[in-house]
C-alpha positions as CSV (number, residue, x, y, z in Angstrom):
1,X,34.0,-18.5,54.3
2,X,35.9,-21.4,56.0
3,X,34.1,-24.1,57.9
4,X,35.5,-22.7,61.2
5,X,34.1,-19.3,60.4
6,X,30.7,-20.8,59.5
7,X,30.6,-22.7,62.8
8,X,31.6,-19.6,64.7
9,X,28.8,-17.7,63.0
10,X,26.2,-20.4,63.9
11,X,27.4,-20.4,67.5
12,X,27.1,-16.6,67.8
13,X,23.6,-16.7,66.3
14,X,22.5,-19.6,68.5
15,X,23.8,-17.7,71.6
16,X,22.1,-14.5,70.5
17,X,18.7,-16.1,70.0
18,X,18.4,-18.3,73.1
19,X,17.4,-17.3,76.6
20,X,20.4,-16.4,78.7
21,X,19.7,-19.1,81.3
22,X,19.7,-21.7,78.5
23,X,22.9,-20.4,77.0
24,X,24.6,-20.4,80.5
25,X,23.6,-24.1,80.9
26,X,24.8,-25.0,77.4
27,X,28.2,-23.3,77.9
28,X,28.7,-24.8,81.3
29,X,27.9,-28.3,80.1
30,X,30.3,-27.8,77.1
31,X,33.0,-26.7,79.6
32,X,32.3,-29.8,81.8
33,X,32.8,-32.1,78.8
34,X,36.1,-30.5,78.0
35,X,37.2,-30.8,81.7
36,X,36.2,-34.4,81.8
37,X,38.9,-35.3,79.3
38,X,36.5,-36.9,76.9
39,X,37.9,-34.7,74.0
40,X,41.2,-36.4,74.5
41,X,39.7,-39.7,73.6
42,X,38.0,-38.8,70.3
43,X,39.3,-40.0,67.0
44,X,41.6,-37.4,65.4
45,X,41.7,-36.4,61.8
46,X,43.6,-38.9,59.8
47,X,43.2,-41.7,62.4
48,X,41.4,-44.9,61.2
49,X,37.9,-45.3,62.3
50,X,37.2,-48.6,64.1
51,X,34.6,-50.9,62.6
52,X,31.1,-50.2,63.8
53,X,27.4,-51.2,63.3
54,X,24.8,-48.4,63.5
55,X,21.1,-48.1,62.5
56,X,20.3,-46.3,59.3
57,X,17.3,-43.9,59.0
58,X,14.9,-46.8,58.9
59,X,16.4,-48.6,61.9
60,X,18.2,-51.3,59.8
61,X,21.7,-52.2,61.2
62,X,24.5,-51.3,58.8
63,X,28.1,-52.5,59.2
64,X,30.9,-50.2,58.2
65,X,32.9,-53.1,56.8
66,X,30.1,-53.9,54.3
67,X,30.0,-50.2,53.2
68,X,33.8,-49.9,52.9
69,X,33.8,-53.0,50.7
70,X,31.8,-50.9,48.2
71,X,34.2,-48.0,48.3
72,X,35.0,-44.9,50.4
73,X,32.7,-44.1,53.2
74,X,31.3,-40.8,54.4
75,X,29.3,-40.6,57.7
76,X,26.6,-38.1,58.5
77,X,25.1,-38.0,62.0
78,X,21.9,-36.3,62.6
79,X,19.9,-36.0,65.8
80,X,16.5,-37.0,64.3
81,X,13.3,-35.9,65.9
82,X,13.6,-34.9,69.5
C-alpha cells in the first residue's frame, strides 16, 4: 500500500470515528488553510530546507547545521502531549 493510500485510509477512519460536528469543523478549517494560500508557501519536495534551531524531546535546542555536519538529516515532528 502506498503512503498516499495509507493516509487516505487513516483520514477515512478518523472521519468515521469522530462526531459529525467535529469532522465538519476539521474539514472547514482545512479548507480555510488551503484558501489562505499557506500551502503555496511550504517547502516543496527537493527544495533545500533553511537552517533552523528547534527543541528536542528534552527541550534542548538543536541546530540543523550541527546535525548536518554529522551526516544526512531526517526530521520527525510529533505533537507531544496535548
